[in-house]
N, C-alpha and C positions, 0 to 999 in steps of 0.2 A: 439664357434665352432658350426657350423650347421651340424646336422646329417641327411643324406639322408635316410629317413625311408624306402623308396621303395627298395633301394639298400641293406640296412641292412636286411630287411625282406626276400629278395631273397637270401641273403648269409647265414643267420643263420636259422637253423632248431632247433626248441625247441621241445624236446621230453619229454613227460610225463613219468616219470619213475615209474613203479609199482612193481619193484623188490626190495627185501630187499638189504640193502647196502652190505651185505656179498656176494651177488651173482653177484655184478657188478665188471667189470674189471678195475683195476688200475695198474700202473707200480709197479712191484714187485709181483703181484698176478698171479696165474695160469689163463690163458685165458679160458673164457667159451668155451665149446665145440660148434662148429658149425657143425650141421648135416643137410645139405641142398642139393639142386640140382640147378645147374646153369641154366640159360635160354636156354643153349644148351644141357641140359640133363646130364651133368657131375655130378656125386655124389661127394660131399665134406664132409669129416668127419675128424675133427681135431684130434680125438683120433688115427686115422690111420697114421697121419703125425708125431705124437709125437715121438721123438727120431730119425726121419729121416731127416727132413728139417725144417729150420726156416720158418716163414710165414710173408709176407708183406700183410697186410689187409688194403684196402682203402675204406672208406665210401664216397659216392658221389651221385650226381643227375645230370640229363641232363640240368636242369634249373639253375644250379650253374655255373656261369661264371669262377670262380677260378678252379672248378673241371675240366671243359672242357679244360682250359688252361694247366692244369697239366697232362692231359691224354697222350700226347706224351712222357713225362718223364716216366710215368708209363709203357708205351709200351716198351721204351728203357730198363727199369729195367728188365722187363720180358725177353726181348731178350738177355740181358747181363748175368743175374743171374738165369734164369729160371731153370737151372739144379741144382742149389744150394739152391734157395729160392723159396718157393711156393708163387706166386703172385696171390692174389684174390681181387676182387672188390665186394663191397656190395652196390647196389643202395638202398638208404634209402626208396624208394617206395612212399614217400609223394609227392603228386601232380606230379607223374611221371608215366610212363608206360613201359612195356616191348617193345612195338612198338617204343617208343622214343629212347630207348637204342639201339635197333637193327638198327634203321635208322642212328643214330650217328656213330655206329661202322662200318656200311657198307660204309657210306660217307667218314670216316677217315681211314678205313682199320685196325681198332684195332682188336686184336685177344685175348683180355684178358677175363678170365672167370668172369662172372657176376652172382652173386646171387641177385635176386630181393626180397627185404625184405618187402613183401606185408603187413604184420601185424606190422612191426616195432620191432619185438621181438629181433632180433640180434642187431639192432641199440640201443635199450634200454639196453641190457646186457653190451654193450661196452661203455655206458654213452656218446653217441655221442650227442653233443649239437650244432654242426655246421658242415658244410661241406665246403671244403674237410677235412677229418680227417683220419690220418694214424696211424696204430698200428703195431709195430714190435713185433713178438713173437719168442723167441729162440727155439732151438730144443727140449728143455725140456718142452715147453709149457708155459713158463713164459712171461708175458708182460714186455718188456724191454724198450720200448720207445713209446711215443705218441706225435703227432704234428698235427697242422692244415695246415701247408704249406710244400711243398717240398723245403727243404733248403740244404745247404752244410752239415749241421749236419746229416740230414736224409741220404744223400748219403754216408757219412762216416760210419754211423752205418750199412747201408745195406752192404757196402763192408766188414765190420768186420763180420757181420752175415754170409756172403757167405763163410767165411773162417772157420766157426765152424766145 
């Protein structure tokens, strides 16, 4: 089997993890707090959402073809479940720019909140090793599901979280 290294390189993002393993998010753990500002100036603080709403967190990049292919799905999730689930995106910041994000969103009409992870701190805390990467966090702040692709399983879990 021949591996297309260019395609693999564009799809996978390898992150150097510098955090202790106890600080990294895994299913069953409490999600690390994100205290950041979106590219549109919205303050995001997970501790303020705890107990109020589950969170759908998506890590992505404009150069990731799978990420871009899944964005319409993510936009639909926000439109369908936005009152019940906090939908947030984190652009991993590697080889990307706020300008690229803004151009894509303007062209496609996306209205999703985007945190631009300039230093990669959030990406590292959530152990992201490839994009797209989705993390579901329940109302109590616990990581309940992680996946690389938008699948029926992800949709089923989102529907269940919306009922919390």
